[in-house]
Each structure stands twice: as structure tokens, then as C-alpha cells.
C-alpha positions, 0 to 999 in steps of 0.5 A: 618774473621779469627784472621789472615785476621783480623790483615792483614785488620786491618794492612792495614787501619792503613798503609792507615789512616796513609799515608793520614794524612802524609805530603809530605816532599818533597813540605815540603822542597820546601816550606820551604826557607822562614823558612830558615832564623830563623830556619836554612837551614837544620832546625837548627837554629844559633840563641838560640832564635829560636828553631831548627825544624829538628827532631821535631815530625811531630804532634807537629809541626803541631800542633804548626803551626796551633795554630801560624796561628790560634791565640793559640800562639802569636808571632810577627814574626811567626803569620804573616808567618803562617796566609797563610798556608794552612793545606796541607802546614803545613802537608807538612812542619811538614814531612819535618822538622821531616824527618831530 
């Protein structure tokens, strides 16, 4: 395999792995209705007690939502909201909010 072919194959593999890990923003938007009460319809909270979710990094949002769901982070409002979320739900929500 020559150097150019190696680069092309590596790029294809990286692209494929990235798309497998990324959530579906459209599905996340549909799921985000229950988040809007605190975090705003477009991910911008009107209350300074609750963070803006719009434009946060996708990996950060995934990590935080999983921490709420799995008990690594405790918050009386967020834990019950995160508990029923599947990994796919979390990936989709993170893709949606990071796209805003």
C-alpha cells in the first residue's frame, strides 16, 4: 500500500468511526421537548440557575447527562430527567444541542 492509499484508508476509517459515535440531531430535537422548560426551547436558558445547552461540545453533554443518569452527578431536578434516557437518547440530545 502506498502512502496516499494509506492516508485515504485512514481518513475513511476515521470518518466511519465518527459517524457511528455521533447522535442524530433530528431525533434529539424531538426528544428535547422535556428539556425546554428549564434549558429553553433553543437551548438558551432564561434562568441563570440552569445552564445553556446550545453550542456545548457534544462529548461534554454526553458525559454530563450520563453522569446524572448513572449517579456520578447528583441534582434533584436532573437525575429524574436523565434516569430514563438510553445511551442513544443521550447521544441524540447531545448532537442536537451541540448543533445549535
